[in-house]
C-alpha positions in Angstrom: -46.0 1.4 8.9 -47.5 2.1 5.1 -49.5 -1.1 4.7 -51.1 -2.0 0.9 -52.0 -5.5 -0.5 -53.3 -6.8 -3.7 -56.1 -9.1 -3.6 -56.7 -11.2 -6.8 -59.0 -14.1 -6.8 -57.2 -17.3 -8.5 -59.9 -18.0 -10.8 -58.2 -17.0 -13.8 -55.3 -15.1 -15.4 -54.7 -11.5 -14.0 -55.1 -8.9 -16.8 -54.1 -5.2 -17.1 -57.2 -4.4 -15.3 -55.7 -6.1 -12.4 -52.1 -5.3 -13.2 -53.4 -1.5 -12.5 -54.6 -2.3 -9.1 -51.4 -4.2 -8.3 -49.3 -1.4 -9.4 -50.6 1.4 -7.3 -50.6 -0.6 -4.5 -47.1 -1.6 -5.0 -45.8 1.9 -5.9 -47.5 3.6 -2.8 -45.4 1.2 -0.7 -42.7 0.8 -2.3 -42.2 5.3 -2.1 -42.7 5.0 1.7 -40.4 2.0 2.3 -43.6 0.4 3.7 -45.3 -3.3 3.5 -46.8 -5.1 -0.1 -49.0 -7.8 0.9 -50.2 -10.7 -1.8 -53.8 -11.8 -0.7 -55.3 -14.4 -2.3 -59.0 -14.1 -2.7 -59.7 -18.3 -2.6 -63.2 -18.2 -0.8 -64.8 -19.5 -3.5 -63.7 -23.5 -3.2 -65.1 -24.3 -6.5 -63.9 -21.5 -8.8 -60.2 -21.2 -7.3 -57.9 -23.1 -8.6 -53.9 -23.6 -7.6 -52.7 -23.0 -11.1 -54.4 -19.5 -11.1 -52.5 -18.8 -7.8 -49.1 -20.1 -9.3 -49.8 -17.7 -12.5 -50.6 -14.3 -10.6 -47.2 -15.2 -8.6 -45.5 -15.8 -12.0 -47.0 -12.5 -13.2 -45.9 -10.3 -10.4 -42.5 -11.6 -10.1 -42.0 -11.4 -14.0 -42.9 -7.5 -13.2 -40.6 -7.6 -10.1 -43.8 -6.3 -7.9 -42.3 -8.5 -5.4 -44.6 -9.2 -2.3 -43.4 -9.1 1.6 -46.0 -11.4 2.5 -48.2 -13.8 1.2 -52.0 -14.3 2.7 -54.4 -17.0 2.2 -58.3 -16.0 2.7 -59.3 -19.8 2.6 -57.1 -20.1 5.9 -58.7 -17.3 7.8 -62.5 -18.6 7.9 -62.3 -18.7 11.5 -61.7 -15.0 11.5 -64.6 -14.3 9.6 -67.0 -16.5 11.4 -65.7 -14.5 14.4 -66.4 -11.1 13.1 -69.6 -12.4 11.9 -70.6 -13.7 15.2 -70.1 -9.9 16.7 -72.1 -8.6 14.1 -74.9 -10.8 14.9 -74.4 -10.1 18.8 -74.8 -6.2 17.9 -77.9 -6.7 15.8 -76.3 -5.9 12.3 -76.5 -9.1 10.8 -79.6 -10.7 9.9 -80.7 -13.6 7.7 -82.8 -13.3 4.7 -84.3 -16.1 2.5 -85.4 -14.6 -1.0 -84.2 -16.7 -4.0 -82.7 -14.7 -6.6 -85.9 -14.9 -8.8 -87.7 -13.2 -5.7 -85.1 -10.6 -5.4 -85.2 -9.4 -9.5 -88.8 -9.3 -9.0 -88.3 -7.1 -5.9 -86.3 -4.7 -8.1 -88.1 -4.7 -11.3 -91.4 -3.3 -9.1 -89.1 -1.1 -7.6 -87.9 0.4 -10.8 -91.5 0.7 -12.5 -92.4 2.6 -9.3 -89.7 5.0 -9.9 -88.0 3.8 -7.1 -84.2 3.0 -6.7 -83.5 -0.9 -6.4 -82.7 -1.4 -2.6 -83.4 -4.3 -0.8 -86.7 -3.6 1.4 -85.4 -5.5 4.8 -88.5 -7.8 4.5 -86.2 -10.2 6.5 -86.3 -8.1 9.4 -89.7 -9.1 9.9 -89.5 -12.8 10.2 -90.4 -14.3 13.5 -88.0 -17.1 14.6 -91.0 -19.7 13.5 -91.1 -18.1 10.1 -87.2 -18.1 9.8 -87.2 -22.2 11.1 -90.1 -22.7 8.4 -87.9 -21.2 5.4 -84.9 -23.0 6.7 -86.9 -26.5 6.3 -88.2 -25.4 2.8 -85.3 -23.6 1.4 -82.1 -24.0 3.3 -80.4 -21.4 5.3 -80.2 -18.2 4.3 -77.9 -15.8 3.4 -76.7 -12.9 5.6 -77.1 -8.9 5.3 -75.4 -6.2 6.9 -77.6 -3.7 8.4 -76.6 -0.4 7.3 -76.9 2.6 9.2 -79.0 4.8 7.0 -76.6 8.0 7.1 -74.3 9.5 4.8 -70.9 7.9 4.5 -67.9 10.3 3.4 -64.2 9.7 2.8 -61.7 11.5 0.9 -60.6 9.7 -1.9 -56.9 9.9 -3.0 -57.9 10.0 -6.8 -62.0 11.2 -6.5 -61.8 13.4 -4.3 -64.6 14.2 -1.4 -67.1 11.2 -1.9 -70.4 11.1 0.1 -72.5 8.1 -0.1 -76.4 8.1 1.3 -76.5 4.7 3.0 -80.2 4.8 2.3 -79.8 4.2 -1.6 -77.9 1.1 -0.9 -79.3 -2.5 -0.5 -77.8 -3.9 2.9 -75.2 -6.3 1.3 -75.2 -10.0 1.4 -71.8 -11.0 3.7 -72.5 -14.9 3.7 -73.9 -16.8 1.3 -76.4 -19.4 1.9 -73.8 -21.9 1.2 -71.6 -20.7 3.8 -69.5 -19.0 1.6 -68.0 -15.7 2.8 -68.2 -12.8 0.2 -65.2 -10.5 -0.6 -67.0 -7.3 1.6 -66.6 -9.1 4.7 -63.2 -10.9 4.2 -61.8 -7.8 3.0 -62.6 -5.7 6.0 -61.7 -8.5 8.4 -58.3 -8.6 6.6 -57.9 -5.0 6.1 -58.3 -4.3 9.7 -56.3 -7.5 11.1 -53.0 -7.0 8.5 -52.8 -2.9 9.6 -53.6 -2.0 6.1 -53.2 1.4 5.5 -54.0 2.5 1.9 -56.5 0.7 -0.4 -56.1 1.4 -4.3 -58.8 -0.2 -6.5 -61.3 0.6 -9.5 -63.7 2.8 -9.4 -66.7 0.2 -9.7 -65.5 -0.5 -6.1 -66.8 2.9 -4.6 -70.4 1.9 -3.4 -68.5 -0.9 -2.0 -66.1 1.2 0.1 -68.9 3.0 1.3 -70.6 -0.3 2.9 -66.8 -1.3 4.1 -66.2 1.9 6.0 -69.3 1.2 8.1 -69.0 -2.3 8.5 -65.3 -1.3 9.9 -66.7 1.3 12.2 -69.8 -1.6 13.5 -66.3 -3.6 14.4 -64.9 -0.7 15.9 -62.3 0.2 14.0 -61.1 3.3 11.7 -60.7 2.4 7.8 -57.8 3.0 5.3 -57.0 5.8 2.9 -59.2 4.7 0.0 -58.3 5.8 -3.7 -60.4 4.6 -6.7 -58.8 4.6 -10.1 -60.9 5.0 -13.6 -61.7 2.1 -15.1 -59.5 1.0 -18.6 -61.3 0.9 -21.8 -60.2 0.1 -25.6 -58.6 2.7 -27.7 -61.8 4.0 -28.9 -63.4 4.1 -25.7 -64.8 0.7 -26.1 -65.4 -1.7 -22.9 -62.3 -4.1 -21.9 -64.6 -7.1 -20.8 -64.4 -9.2 -23.8 -61.1 -8.7 -24.5 -59.4 -9.1 -21.1 -58.5 -12.3 -22.3 -56.1 -11.4 -24.8 -54.9 -9.0 -22.1 -53.7 -11.2 -19.8 -50.2 -10.6 -18.5 -49.0 -14.1 -19.9 -50.2 -13.5 -23.3 -48.2 -9.7 -23.0 -45.2 -11.6 -21.5 -45.3 -14.2 -24.3 -45.6 -11.5 -27.2 -42.2 -10.3 -25.9 -43.2 -7.0 -24.3 -41.0 -5.7 -21.8 -41.7 -5.6 -18.2 -40.4 -2.0 -17.9 -42.5 -1.0 -20.9 -45.9 -2.5 -19.3 -44.9 -0.7 -15.9 -43.7 2.9 -17.2 -47.0 3.0 -19.2 -49.5 1.6 -16.3 -47.7 3.7 -13.9 -49.0 7.2 -16.2 -51.8 5.9 -18.1 -54.4 8.0 -17.5 -52.7 10.7 -15.3 -51.6 14.3 -16.1 -48.1 13.2 -16.2 -46.4 12.4 -19.8 -45.3 8.3 -20.3 -41.9 8.0 -20.3 -39.9 5.0 -20.2 -38.3 4.2 -16.7 -35.4 1.7 -16.1 -36.5 0.3 -12.6 -39.6 0.0 -10.2 -37.5 2.8 -7.8 -37.7 5.3 -10.9 -41.3 4.6 -11.2 -42.3 4.9 -7.6 -40.1 8.1 -7.3 -42.2 10.1 -9.5 -45.8 8.1 -8.6 -48.5 10.3 -7.2 -52.2 9.1 -7.1 -53.5 12.7 -6.8 -52.7 13.0 -10.5 -54.7 10.7 -12.0 -58.3 11.7 -12.9 -61.8 9.7 -13.2 -62.6 9.8 -16.8 -62.7 6.2 -18.0 -58.4 5.7 -19.5 -58.1 4.0 -22.7 -55.7 1.5 -23.2 -54.1 0.7 -26.5 -51.8 -2.9 -26.4 -50.1 -1.5 -29.6 -48.4 1.6 -27.0 -46.5 -1.2 -25.6 -44.2 -2.2 -28.4 -42.6 1.2 -29.1 -41.2 1.4 -25.3 -40.4 -2.2 -25.6 -38.0 -1.3 -28.7 -36.5 1.5 -26.8 -35.6 -0.7 -24.0 -34.2 -3.3 -25.9 -32.6 -0.6 -28.0 -30.4 0.6 -25.2 -29.5 -3.1 -23.7 -25.9 -3.3 -23.3 -24.3 -6.7 -24.7 -23.8 -8.2 -21.7 -27.0 -8.0 -20.4 -28.4 -10.1 -23.4 -24.8 -12.6 -24.1 -26.6 -15.6 -22.3 -29.9 -15.3 -24.2 -28.1 -14.8 -27.4 -25.8 -17.9 -26.5 -29.2 -19.8 -25.9 -30.2 -18.9 -29.4 -27.5 -20.5 -31.0 -25.7 -17.3 -31.9 -21.7 -18.3 -31.5 -19.7 -15.8 -29.0 -17.5 -14.7 -31.6 -20.5 -13.2 -33.5 -23.1 -12.3 -30.8 -21.2 -8.7 -29.7 -21.8 -8.0 -33.5 -25.2 -9.4 -34.2 -26.6 -7.7 -31.1 -25.5 -4.6 -32.1 -27.2 -4.9 -35.4 -30.4 -6.8 -34.3 -31.5 -4.4 -31.2 -31.7 -1.2 -33.4 -34.2 -3.5 -36.1 -36.1 -5.7 -33.8 -39.4 -4.7 -31.4 -39.4 -7.6 -29.1 -36.9 -10.3 -28.2 -39.1 -12.6 -29.9 -37.9 -10.8 -33.1 -34.4 -12.2 -32.6 -34.6 -15.8 -33.8 -35.9 -14.7 -37.4 -32.7 -12.1 -37.3 -30.2 -15.2 -36.2 -32.1 -17.5 -39.0 -31.4 -15.2 -41.5 -27.8 -15.0 -41.1 -27.0 -18.4 -40.4 -29.4 -20.4 -42.6 -29.7 -17.6 -45.5 -32.5 -15.6 -46.7 -35.1 -16.1 -49.3 -33.8 -13.9 -52.0 -36.3 -10.9 -53.0 -35.3 -10.3 -57.1 -37.0 -8.3 -59.4 -37.3 -10.2 -63.1 -35.3 -7.2 -64.7 -32.7 -7.5 -61.9 -32.4 -11.0 -62.1 -29.3 -11.5 -64.6 -27.8 -8.5 -62.7 -27.9 -10.5 -59.4 -26.7 -13.4 -61.0 -23.7 -12.1 -62.3 -22.9 -10.1 -58.7 -23.6 -13.3 -57.0 -20.9 -14.9 -59.3 -18.5 -12.1 -58.1 -19.2 -13.0 -54.5 -16.8 -15.7 -52.8 -18.1 -18.1 -50.4 -18.7 -17.2 -46.5 -16.9 -16.2 -44.1 -17.4 -12.5 -44.9 -15.7 -9.6 -42.7 -16.9 -5.8 -42.3 -14.7 -5.0 -45.9 -16.6 -7.5 -48.0 -19.4 -5.5 -48.9 -17.6 -2.4 -49.9 -15.2 -4.6 -52.0 -17.8 -6.7 -53.7 -19.9 -3.3 -54.8 -17.1 -1.8 -56.4 -16.0 -4.7 -58.4 -19.7 -5.4 -59.2 -20.1 -1.6 -60.3 -16.7 -1.6 -62.3 -17.8 -4.8 -64.0 -21.7 -3.7 -65.1 -21.6 -0.1 -64.5 -24.3 0.1 -61.9 -24.6 2.5 -59.7 -26.1 4.2 -56.7 -29.6 2.6 -55.9 -29.6 0.4 -59.0 -26.6 -0.8 -57.9 -27.2 -1.2 -54.1 -30.9 -2.2 -53.8 -30.8 -5.2 -55.6 -28.2 -6.7 -54.0 -29.2 -5.7 -50.7 -32.9 -7.5 -51.6 -30.6 -10.6 -53.0 -28.8 -11.3 -49.8 -31.4 -10.0 -47.0 -34.7 -10.4 -48.5 -35.3 -6.6 -47.5 -35.5 -3.4 -49.0 -34.0 -2.1 -45.8 -32.0 -2.6 -42.5 -29.1 -2.6 -41.1 -25.6 -1.5 -42.7 -24.8 -4.0 -45.3 -21.3 -3.7 -44.2 -22.1 -5.3 -40.5 -24.7 -7.7 -42.3 -22.0 -9.3 -44.3 -19.6 -10.5 -41.7 -22.7 -12.1 -40.0 -23.8 -14.0 -43.0 -23.3 -17.7 -42.9 -25.0 -18.7 -46.3 -26.3 -16.3 -49.1 -28.9 -18.3 -50.4 -29.0 -16.2 -53.8 -25.6 -17.4 -54.6 -27.2 -20.3 -56.0 -28.3 -18.1 -59.2 -24.6 -17.7 -60.2 -24.4 -21.5 -60.2 -27.6 -22.0 -62.1 
């Protein structure tokens, strides 16, 4: 069975970059009728927080990315230790004691000599007495996986044929001196034991994938099909790292972005296929093809989400909005007309309260000085609410006959006085919704 996973760390809110990974893995499983696992990478007890676990689940549920199973890596530490023991037994796992400062000095020396900054495996020359002395001085060491210095190759689902010389890569640290199991080992063990068949993640993981393939082979297993998507940049090609806080999914949700808009954009962004608004995840999955994506950095502009959100809302029937409008305070007898008027003039649902406030509380009139006398005269001819669909025509016809004004000179000042706007929905639809017209006060003054 096709099995994919999304493995976020609960150390913060997930953002659009994380979503790309989650969505790709979800769509592969959905299209194949397989399983999608949510795997919480909480092996760092100090930085992992339960509030972020809850936030991750809330964000995925908002988007409809429902998982078939939840796994917690913090509950699987015995499985990682068992794998570490096997690697020790076969001589592929060794303890090293260099401090970060010592490693940094080694890297700088190698770079100055024109060599790649690869760990020199000095720890392999340590005797048991040396190790005991270092443990007494520094505490437990960190554990590195000893790579076979050979080429590691795989057919990547997005990047094509990949080949990496393991000799150009440092032996990866899999367990820190404080005992914390790191991502590389935990992910290998989980992918193997959970039957993960496809892994999609960012292109910054390519080298990590090479080392994981060797670790899996050392443990006697094959590897999943890997695909590495490009990383997101800002609209001008700038890095997103400093902006990701503002691109958290919870912030996009609170700004009124529609989930279908976000999913439709992210499922096509960076591919050869045009971005098209889709109504459901099944429609998105049907047209999803990882091989259509390129390797170049992908430009993401949050502003692209709002036209898509508006299109989603413009097509939404009243029945889908009835409860939300009722919660907003729109009377049931006014709600269908209100929705038909408002939906064509909003970008997000967050715009709805302002529209209802205008109808229920009246708008601040916009009146030019040269039109003030005319508007006051016209307002004296407008009766008290409630109004109906004929009110606008009846009123403007009467004002035209009384003042001689016509065309734009008639209609524009009255629209601005009633709605406070230069343009908007048809006034024949607006008037039945207006419960207060503040400009009528001019006639009383």
